N, C-alpha and C positions, 0 to 999 in steps of 0.2 A: 504495499498499500505506500504509495508516494507521501510524502511530508508538506503540510504549508509552504516553508520556504521553494521547493518546486514546483508546487502547482501555479504558487503570482508568479517566479521568473517565467515559466511557460508561455505566461497566459502575455504576458510582458515585450513576448519576442514576436507573438503572432501577430505582432502592427505591420512587420517587414507586407511590404504589397508587391504587387505585382511589377517584373523589370519597366523600365520606360521603354526597351528595343522591342521588347515582346509588343507593348502595347505602341508605338508606332510605326510598327510593321502591320500589324491587325489594320488600324487608321488607315494605312495608304492601302492594302488590301480595297478594304468599303469604299474608299474615297474613289479607286476605278472603275471599281464594279457600277457605281452610283453615275459616274460620268460619263460612262459608257451605254448602260441601261436603261437608266431612266432620263438622265437627261438626254443624251443623245438616241432614244429611240424616234424612229422615225416621223410618228406620229405627231413631233412640236415641230415640223418643218411643212410650208406649202407647198403646196405639188405631191405630197403624200396619196399613194396610188396610180399618179401618173406613170405610164409608162415611157417619159424622160424623168423622170422625179431621180433628182442628181442632189444629198441632202449639203454635200462641199458649200451647194454653191445658191441651194435654199434659203428664204430669209425663215427666221420662226416665228411660229404662232401663239408661242407663249412664254412666260417666262424661264419654262423651264427648258426648253430650245435655243431663249437666249442667254442664258449663262453655259449653254453647251459653246457657242459661240465664241465664247469669251478665251478659248484657248485652253495649251497644257498646263495655264497655272490654274487654274477652273479647281483638279484633281489635288492640288500641292496645297493648294489656299483650304478644300475639304479637309487634305490629311491632316493638316494641322488643328482645324477645328470638333475633329472626328476625334482628335489625342486631347486634345483639353475637355472634351466630354468625358470619355471612358476614364481618367485621369480622373476627374472631380467623381466620380462615382468612384472610383477604387479610391482617393484619400477620401471620402465621407462614412466609407464603411470600415478603414485602417485607422480611420484617429476614432471613432466610434467606440471600436474595438479596446487602442487604445486607452480612453477616458475611465472603462473598466464601467460594469453592470450597472450602477447607483449614480445617484446624482450628484456627483465631484466637489462642490461644496459642501452638500451634508454631510460625505465621505469627509474630509478637510475637517469637518466642527467636530466629526464622531472620533477623529483617533486624537483631533488636541486634548479632547477633550476628557479621554481615556490616560493621555499624556500628562494630563494636570493630575490624575488621582494616583499616577506612577503606576499606569496596569498596562506592561508592556503585553503581556499575553494577549490583554482584551484589543489591544492596537493591532497585535499580530493577528488576528481573529478577522478584524475586520479588513486586512488588507487580504489576505485569503477569501474572503466572501466579495470584495469590488472588483478583484481580477483589474488587466492592463499595466499600463505604461507607468504610472502614477504610483500605482502599488506596489507596482513592482520594484522601485524605486525606494518607496517608503519603507519598504518590508525590509528591503537589504542593509538600511541607515538602522533598522530598530535590531537587525540582526548584530549588525556593529556594536551596537548599546549592551545588549546582553553580552558582547564579548568582554567590553572592557569593562565590566562592575569583578572580572574578578584577572585583568592586567595587574601588571606587576610596575606599571607607569604613572608617569605623575598625571595626577588631572586633566589640568592642561595639553597632556600631549594622546591622552584619550578619548578629547574632546577634540583634536586637531584628526584622529583616526575615524571617528565617524562621521566629521566633514569630509575629508577623503574618500570615505568609502560613498558617500551619498554624490557626490563629483564625479565618479567612474561610475557610478549604476546611472548616471544620468549622459553621462556621456556616450555611456553604449546604445541608451534607450534614443538620446535626439536625431542621431540619424536617421531611423527609421520610422522617425513620427515625418520627416521634412521631404523624405521619400517622393521623388518625383515633382516636389515642388518648382524645382531652380528650372525644369521643361517648360512649365507653365508660366511660370514668371520671363523664359525668354520669348515665349509663341506670342505673349502680348504684346512686342515689339515685332517679332517676324513676323505677323500675320497682317498688320498696318503695310509692313513696306514690301510684301510679298504683295499683297491687294493693287499697292499702287505701280511695281511693277509691271503687274499683268496688265493695268491701265496703259500705263505707254506703250506697251507691246505690242496693244492693240489699239491703240492710236497712230501709232506708227503703222500697223499693215492698213490700216483703214485707208491714212491718206496717202499710204503708197498707190493700193489699190485704185481709188480715185485718179492719182499723177497718173500711171498707166491707162486710163479709161480715156482721158485725155479730155475732161470737162466735168463740171460740177454736177452733182446729180444729189437731193437734199436729204431724198429716201434713204438713198445706200447712205452717207452720212452719219443720219442722225442714228441710223441701225446700229452703223459699226460705232461711234459715239456709245450707244445703251448698251453691247457688247461690252466694253470694254468700261466701262463704268461698274458693270455689273464684279467684277474683283475690284473695285476698291468697297466695293457697298461689303461682299465678302472681309476679305481682309479686315476693315475695321469693325464688323460685327464680330469677328473672331478676335482682333485682339480684347474688345472692350469684356469679353465673354470672361477672357486670360484673366485680367487683371482682379475683376468680379470676385472666380474664383480664386485666385492665389490673395487674396485681400480676406474672403473668409478664411481659408482654410489656416492661414500665418495669424488668423484671429485667437482662433480653435488650440493652436499651439500655443501661443500667450497663454491663453487659460490656464492651461496646462503645465506648464513651466511657473507660473507664478505659485500655483499649487504647491508643487515641487520647493518652491523656494521658500515658501509659507510654511511646509512641512520639516526640512530641512533646520530653520531654525526654529522650532517648536523643539526639535529632537534632540538640538545641542544647549537649546537653552535649559531643556527640563532635566539634565542629565547635570548642567552647571548649578541647578537650584538644588536637586536632589542628591549630591553624592561631594564627599567633603575633600573626595580623593581617588 
């Protein structure tokens, strides 16, 4: 039968999520399929069903067809958008798991209450019940707390040992909490840049085609501009979503970090107040 220590620590490590490479590859596959099968469907273009139908030169009938005409940058932007969405879902479940089973604020308050009573066993039981990264870090500090009660070093050295254990446990857990967030932060800028690049390339292609035709076609020009601007709209939407999700998840991590700092201070303060040596 497993001990409480093993259970808490294992739960803390379950916050490690899916690799960014796997997510990006899956998002790229979905983006290409969506671009070719949905946006590029023949029914999205004028002249569908006619004998001389040519999708490459046909005008789009709807927004899907217009997006398809945006060119190869469309699946690139869609890959970024889908990456943000998938990573956001993955981080949502991972951080909820890391936070633990119960309300984090109540957990902190309950553990602090047990520490005031110097009831370390009850505090450990609360950690075993809460699970998650925060509980794993607090549990590591409590284990070191009990270990220091029988150590033959000075009181100050014991307190430093407890602090060091808490810092080490935090350093081991934080990378798993922040996993994939740097990718989302990068996409917040990259999405907009990709959109602008797609627009510039679309405008160059549109004006180049008009120059080759040797005249000004208002319909062709407006169609080409709308196709180019689709990339801008998609890129800005992707960047905005990335910024919102990044801010949301960093806020959740900050909340857990504050709880860890608060618990670390409470543990060391309790030892200092209840032990003479």
